[in-house]
C-alpha positions in Angstrom: -20.9 88.8 22.8 -20.6 92.4 24.1 -20.9 94.1 20.7 -22.0 91.6 18.2 -21.4 92.0 14.5 -24.3 93.0 12.3 -25.5 89.6 11.1 -25.4 89.5 7.3 -28.7 87.7 7.3 -30.4 90.7 9.0 -29.2 93.2 6.3 -31.6 93.9 3.4 -30.6 92.0 0.3 -29.2 93.8 -2.7 -31.2 94.0 -5.9 -30.8 94.5 -9.6 -27.4 95.5 -11.0 -25.9 96.0 -7.6 -26.4 92.4 -6.7 -25.1 91.2 -10.1 -22.0 93.4 -9.9 -21.4 92.4 -6.3 -21.7 88.7 -7.1 -19.2 89.2 -10.0 -16.7 91.0 -7.9 -16.8 88.4 -5.1 -16.6 85.5 -7.6 -13.7 87.0 -9.5 -11.7 87.3 -6.3 -12.5 83.7 -5.3 -11.6 82.4 -8.8 -8.3 84.2 -8.6 -7.6 82.7 -5.1 -8.5 79.1 -6.0 -6.7 79.3 -9.4 -3.5 80.3 -7.6 -3.5 77.1 -5.5 -2.8 75.0 -8.7 -1.5 77.3 -11.4 2.1 77.1 -10.2 2.3 73.3 -10.1 3.1 72.8 -13.8 5.5 75.8 -13.8 7.8 74.4 -11.1 10.5 73.1 -13.5 10.7 76.4 -15.3 10.7 78.4 -12.0 13.4 76.1 -10.5 15.5 76.4 -13.6 15.3 80.2 -13.9 16.1 80.7 -10.2 19.0 78.2 -10.2 17.6 75.6 -7.7 16.7 71.9 -7.8 13.2 70.8 -8.6 12.8 69.5 -5.0 13.6 73.0 -3.7 11.1 74.4 -6.2 8.3 72.6 -4.5 8.5 75.1 -1.6 6.7 77.5 -4.0 3.7 75.3 -3.4 4.4 74.3 0.2 4.9 77.9 1.4 1.6 79.0 0.0 -0.2 76.0 1.5 1.3 76.4 5.0 0.4 80.1 5.2 -3.0 79.6 3.9 -3.8 76.8 6.3 -2.7 79.0 9.2 -4.8 82.0 8.2 -8.1 80.4 7.2 -9.3 79.6 10.8 -8.4 83.1 11.9 -11.1 84.6 9.6 -13.8 84.9 12.3 -11.5 86.7 14.8 -10.1 89.0 12.1 -13.6 89.8 10.8 -14.7 90.8 14.2 -11.7 93.1 14.7 -11.6 94.8 11.3 -15.0 94.2 9.7 -15.9 91.8 7.0 -15.9 94.2 4.0 -12.7 96.0 5.1 -10.9 92.7 5.8 -11.9 91.2 2.4 -10.8 94.2 0.4 -7.5 94.5 2.3 -6.9 90.8 1.7 -7.6 91.1 -2.1 -5.2 94.1 -2.4 -2.5 92.4 -0.4 -2.9 89.3 -2.6 -2.4 91.4 -5.7 0.7 93.1 -4.2 2.1 89.7 -3.2 1.4 88.3 -6.7 3.4 91.3 -8.2 6.3 90.6 -5.9 6.2 86.8 -6.8 6.6 87.7 -10.4 9.5 90.1 -9.7 11.3 87.7 -7.3 15.0 87.4 -8.4 15.7 84.4 -6.1 13.9 81.4 -4.6 14.0 82.8 -0.9 12.3 86.0 -2.0 9.8 84.1 -4.1 9.0 81.9 -1.1 8.6 84.9 1.2 6.2 86.5 -1.3 4.2 83.2 -1.5 3.9 83.1 2.3 2.4 86.5 2.3 0.1 85.6 -0.7 -1.0 82.4 1.1 -1.7 84.1 4.4 -3.8 86.9 2.9 -5.7 84.4 0.7 -7.0 82.6 3.8 -10.0 84.9 4.7 -11.1 85.6 1.1 -13.2 82.5 0.5 -15.1 82.4 3.9 -15.7 86.2 3.7 -16.8 86.1 0.1 -19.4 83.5 1.1 -20.7 85.6 4.0 -20.9 88.8 1.9 -22.6 87.1 -1.0 -25.1 85.5 1.4 -26.1 89.0 2.6 -26.7 90.1 -1.0 -29.5 87.6 -1.7 -33.0 86.9 -0.2 -33.1 83.9 2.0 -35.1 82.0 -0.6 -32.3 82.4 -3.2 -29.3 81.8 -0.8 -28.8 78.2 -1.8 -29.0 79.0 -5.5 -26.6 81.9 -5.1 -24.0 79.7 -3.3 -24.4 77.0 -5.9 -23.8 79.3 -8.8 -20.9 80.9 -6.9 -19.3 77.5 -6.1 -18.9 76.9 -9.9 -15.8 79.2 -9.7 -14.2 76.7 -7.3 -15.0 73.9 -9.8 -13.6 75.6 -12.9 -10.5 77.2 -11.3 -8.6 74.0 -10.3 -9.2 72.6 -13.8 -8.0 75.7 -15.5 -5.0 76.2 -13.2 -2.7 73.6 -14.7 -3.9 74.3 -18.3 -3.5 78.0 -18.0 -0.2 77.8 -16.1 1.3 75.4 -18.7 0.2 77.6 -21.6 1.6 80.8 -20.0 4.9 79.2 -19.0 5.3 77.7 -22.5 4.3 80.8 -24.5 5.1 83.8 -22.3 7.1 83.3 -19.1 6.4 81.9 -15.6 6.2 85.3 -13.8 2.9 86.0 -15.7 1.2 83.2 -13.8 1.3 85.7 -11.0 0.9 89.0 -12.9 -2.5 87.9 -14.3 -3.8 88.3 -10.8 -3.2 92.0 -10.8 -6.0 93.3 -13.0 -8.5 90.7 -11.7 -7.7 91.6 -8.1 -7.9 95.4 -8.6 -11.3 95.1 -10.3 -12.6 92.7 -7.6 -11.4 95.1 -4.8 -12.9 98.2 -6.4 -16.2 96.4 -7.2 -16.5 95.1 -3.7 -15.8 98.4 -2.1 -18.2 100.2 -4.3 -21.1 97.7 -3.6 -20.5 96.7 0.0 -18.8 99.8 1.6 -22.1 100.8 3.2 -22.7 97.3 4.5 -19.7 97.0 6.8 -20.2 94.9 9.9 -19.7 96.2 13.4 -16.2 95.7 14.9 -15.0 95.3 18.5 -11.5 95.6 19.9 -10.7 92.0 20.8 -7.4 91.3 22.6 -4.8 89.4 20.6 -4.5 85.8 21.8 -0.7 85.7 21.2 -0.1 82.3 22.8 -2.9 80.7 20.9 -1.7 82.2 17.6 1.9 81.0 18.3 0.7 77.5 19.1 -1.4 77.4 16.0 1.4 78.5 13.8 3.7 75.8 15.3 1.0 73.0 15.0 -0.5 73.8 11.7 2.7 74.8 10.0 4.5 71.7 11.2 1.7 69.5 10.1 1.5 71.0 6.6 5.3 70.8 6.1 5.3 67.2 7.3 2.5 66.3 4.8 4.4 68.0 2.0 7.8 66.5 2.5 6.8 63.2 4.1 6.7 61.1 0.9 9.9 62.5 -0.5 11.7 61.6 2.7 10.1 58.2 3.3 8.0 59.4 6.1 8.9 58.4 9.6 12.2 56.8 8.7 13.9 60.2 8.7 14.5 62.4 11.8 13.3 65.5 10.0 9.8 64.2 9.4 9.6 62.8 12.9 10.6 66.2 14.2 7.9 68.0 12.3 5.4 65.3 13.4 6.3 65.8 17.0 6.0 69.6 16.7 2.6 69.2 15.0 1.3 67.0 17.8 2.6 69.2 20.5 1.4 72.4 18.9 -2.1 71.2 18.0 -2.7 69.5 21.4 -1.5 72.6 23.3 -3.5 74.9 21.0 -6.7 73.0 21.7 -6.2 73.0 25.4 -5.3 76.7 25.5 -8.1 77.8 23.2 -10.8 76.0 25.2 -9.7 77.9 28.4 -9.1 81.3 26.7 -11.7 84.0 27.3 -11.0 85.5 23.8 -9.8 82.6 21.7 -8.3 83.3 18.3 -10.2 80.3 16.9 -13.7 79.5 18.3 -13.4 75.8 19.0 -16.7 75.9 21.0 -18.4 75.6 17.6 -17.6 71.9 17.8 -20.2 71.6 20.6 -22.9 72.0 18.0 -23.9 68.6 16.7 -24.5 69.4 13.0 -21.3 71.4 12.9 -19.0 68.6 14.0 -20.9 65.9 12.1 -21.0 67.9 8.9 -17.4 69.1 9.2 -16.0 65.6 9.6 -18.1 64.2 6.7 -17.0 67.1 4.5 -13.4 66.8 5.5 -13.1 63.0 5.1 -15.1 63.1 1.8 -13.0 66.0 0.4 -9.8 64.3 1.5 -10.7 61.1 -0.4 -12.0 63.1 -3.4 -9.0 65.4 -3.6 -6.5 62.5 -3.2 -8.1 60.7 -6.2 -8.2 64.0 -8.2 -4.4 64.1 -7.8 -3.9 60.4 -8.4 -5.7 60.2 -11.8 -3.5 62.7 -13.7 -0.4 61.3 -12.1 -1.2 57.8 -13.4 -2.2 59.2 -16.9 1.0 61.2 -17.3 3.5 58.8 -15.8 2.2 55.5 -17.0 -0.4 56.0 -19.8 1.5 58.4 -22.0 -0.7 61.5 -21.6 0.7 65.0 -21.7 -0.2 67.5 -19.0 -2.6 69.2 -21.4 -4.4 66.0 -22.5 -4.7 64.9 -18.9 -6.2 68.3 -18.0 -8.6 68.0 -20.9 -9.7 64.6 -19.6 -10.3 66.0 -16.1 -12.2 69.1 -17.4 -15.6 67.3 -18.0 -16.1 67.0 -14.2 -17.5 70.5 -14.4 -20.2 69.6 -17.0 -22.8 67.9 -14.8 -21.8 70.0 -11.9 -22.7 73.2 -13.7 -26.0 71.8 -14.8 -27.0 70.2 -11.5 -25.6 72.8 -9.0 -28.3 75.4 -9.6 -31.0 72.7 -9.3 -29.5 71.5 -6.0 -29.1 75.1 -4.7 -32.7 76.1 -5.6 -34.2 73.0 -3.9 -31.9 72.8 -0.9 -34.6 74.6 1.2 -37.2 71.9 0.4 -35.1 68.7 0.4 -33.2 67.3 3.4 -29.5 68.0 2.7 -28.7 64.6 4.3 -30.4 62.9 1.3 -28.4 65.0 -1.2 -25.2 64.2 0.6 -26.0 60.5 0.6 -26.5 60.7 -3.1 -23.1 62.4 -3.5 -21.4 59.6 -1.5 -23.0 56.8 -3.5 -22.1 58.5 -6.8 -18.5 59.1 -5.7 -18.4 55.4 -4.7 -19.7 54.4 -8.1 -17.1 56.6 -9.9 -14.2 55.2 -7.9 -15.4 51.6 -8.4 -15.5 52.2 -12.2 -12.0 53.5 -12.0 -10.9 50.5 -10.0 -11.7 48.4 -13.2 -9.3 50.4 -15.5 -6.6 48.5 -17.4 -3.6 49.8 -19.3 -5.7 49.3 -22.5 -8.3 51.8 -21.4 -9.0 54.5 -24.0 -9.8 58.2 -23.7 -13.6 57.6 -23.6 -13.4 54.8 -21.1 -11.4 57.0 -18.7 -13.6 60.1 -19.3 -17.0 58.5 -18.5 -16.4 58.2 -14.7 -15.1 61.8 -14.8 -18.3 63.1 -16.3 -20.4 61.1 -13.8 -18.3 62.6 -11.0 -19.7 66.0 -11.8 -23.0 64.9 -10.4 -21.4 63.8 -7.1 -19.7 67.2 -6.8 -23.0 69.0 -7.3 -24.6 67.0 -4.5 -21.6 67.3 -2.2 -20.5 70.8 -1.4 -23.7 72.9 -1.0 -25.8 70.3 0.8 -23.0 69.3 3.2 -22.1 72.9 4.1 -25.8 73.7 4.5 -26.0 70.8 7.0 -22.7 71.9 8.7 -23.8 75.5 9.3 -27.5 74.9 9.8 -27.4 75.6 13.5 -24.9 78.4 13.4 -26.2 82.0 14.3 -25.6 84.4 11.4 -23.0 86.5 13.3 -20.8 83.3 13.8 -21.0 82.2 10.1 -17.5 83.7 9.2 -15.9 82.0 12.1 -17.6 78.7 11.4 -17.0 78.9 7.7 -13.3 79.6 8.3 -12.9 76.7 10.7 -14.7 74.2 8.5 -12.7 75.4 5.5 -9.5 74.9 7.5 -10.4 71.4 8.4 -11.3 70.7 4.7 -8.1 72.1 3.4 -6.0 70.1 5.9 -8.0 67.0 5.0 -7.2 67.6 1.3 -3.4 67.7 2.1 -3.7 64.5 4.2 -5.7 62.8 1.4 -3.1 63.7 -1.2 -0.2 62.4 0.9 -2.0 59.2 2.0 -3.3 58.4 -1.5 0.1 58.9 -3.3 2.0 57.1 -0.6 -0.4 54.1 -0.7 -0.3 54.1 -4.5 3.5 53.8 -4.6 3.6 51.2 -1.8 0.9 49.1 -3.4 2.8 49.4 -6.7 5.9 48.1 -5.1 4.0 45.1 -3.8 2.3 44.5 -7.2 5.6 44.7 -9.0 7.1 42.1 -6.7 4.2 39.8 -7.3 4.3 40.2 -11.0 8.0 39.5 -11.4 7.7 36.3 -9.3 6.3 34.7 -12.5 8.9 36.0 -14.8 11.8 33.6 -14.9 14.0 31.9 -17.4 11.5 29.0 -18.0 8.5 31.2 -18.4 7.1 30.6 -21.9 5.3 33.9 -22.5 8.3 35.9 -21.3 10.6 34.0 -23.6 8.2 34.6 -26.5 8.0 38.3 -25.7 11.7 38.7 -25.5 12.1 36.8 -28.8 9.5 39.1 -30.5 11.2 42.3 -29.2 14.6 41.1 -30.3 13.2 40.3 -33.7 12.1 43.9 -34.0 15.7 45.0 -33.6 16.1 45.5 -29.8 19.2 44.2 -28.0 18.6 41.6 -25.2 19.2 44.4 -22.7 16.7 46.7 -24.4 14.2 43.9 -24.6 14.5 43.3 -20.9 14.2 47.0 -20.2 11.0 47.1 -22.3 9.5 44.2 -20.3 10.4 46.0 -17.1 8.6 49.1 -18.3 5.5 47.0 -19.0 5.6 45.4 -15.6 6.0 48.8 -13.9 3.0 50.1 -15.9 0.9 47.2 -14.9 2.0 47.4 -11.2 1.1 51.1 -10.9 -2.2 50.5 -12.7 -3.1 47.7 -10.3 -2.1 49.9 -7.4 -4.3 52.7 -8.6 -7.2 50.2 -8.9 -6.6 49.1 -5.3 -6.6 52.7 -4.0 -9.8 53.5 -6.0 -11.6 50.4 -4.7 -10.7 51.3 -1.1 -11.8 54.9 -1.6 -15.1 53.7 -3.0 -15.6 51.6 0.2 -14.7 54.6 2.4 -17.3 56.8 0.7 -20.0 54.2 1.5 -18.9 54.1 5.1 -19.3 57.9 5.3 -23.0 57.7 4.7 -24.0 56.9 8.3 -21.9 59.9 9.6 -24.1 62.3 7.6 -27.2 60.9 9.4 -25.8 61.6 12.8 -26.7 65.2 12.1 -30.2 66.5 12.6 -32.3 67.7 9.7 -32.0 71.5 9.4 -35.1 73.4 10.5 -36.9 75.1 7.7 -37.4 78.8 7.5 -34.8 79.8 10.1 -32.1 82.4 9.4 -29.4 80.0 10.4 -30.7 77.5 8.0 -30.5 79.9 5.2 -27.1 81.1 6.4 -25.9 77.6 6.1 -25.0 78.0 2.4 -22.3 80.4 3.3 -19.5 77.9 3.0 -20.2 76.3 -0.4 -16.6 75.4 -1.0 
């Protein structure tokens, strides 16, 4: 590098109230960012109704944010070198606030989607940069603990998103799910500038890799759109999905080829030459994809086939943060003394246990039975994020941490989208198969069926209503069996991930890069 950035690890740590306020400002911005990825989900019917579009068109409120965010996250390293970490972070927060204000004011769906694109794009650098800035605030001995405490914001925000979004939509109006970002973002931006303005990193005038940027937009954008619309359009049976898939393959392959030969690449793919980086990134991405797919699957099953409301399903998911909040500080404080590969192995085994327990669920499962694996899952989360990212970034020089963190976060986010699409698609297809298997045994001469129909008709139902009730019961059983199959397969995949973690080398103790490794906790 001709003019390297000032490595965050070489700056003197903050102390006292400055460190506390800096941590609070960075965490607030991160909380706002992560919250916005899920808060709009439960408000889509209200948004679509107010703006006069169909619910399917309303899903573009989510898709537009996800596509723009996925494109901008891997650009973090390049942007930070050009504009400086502190300046880029503050600008991103202020633009996020502005875009949130425009989202709330949007009078039509096209304008709302345009504002969400801006919001998603400027949100991309916020998480990697907040990690790098926070790392520079703490002594090396406390880096793991700082990242563990900070990562709790990313555990609480996704749980609070649907609950807060539903309450605001029901009791105020949907624009306020965006307006609440304004005071939080302004305070976070002012606090960050006040604490970190004198700690700006060096910049250099890098040329813009326009071709690489265009190829990345085509490849990543097409992939994200394909993942979002695939299930709705029966995947590759429709020309539109095939077209986006072809564009994604072309764009991503051409992007990789171009970036590897480019003197000033917009995304530093040479990071994948580092053994711990590629092993840790793959393990994190696959593990997160399985985890996130099942996080989406459980509330869908509860709400659609177990009679839970959105609020009660959210309450059942909330305890995942209990053990995570207790164990994360312990993991963070000891990460410098314990091989992170051991902690990651524990995480995968606990995830496998949780999913195996969920594979035993029946339609008679009560609230407590369903909640127990959720509570246990908090332990897996605590042993997952910080140790794996410590391993991933353990060989990365401090000045390359923002680029590495941005790239691994991009792979993780994309894996989450893939995991969601694959999990929900497999669930529905296994349910179709289970439904067909169940109804094979329901025929005119079936004694239990005849008894059930007789009982239902004795309760006042017409023959047609009795058959409809049997059909609902069969469908409920089919989707429960399908969810069990997906959970069992996911448990097996987590066990198969364990050897991948051990392909990485144990991080060297006492090195700056090792302590910098925590800079990607989520």
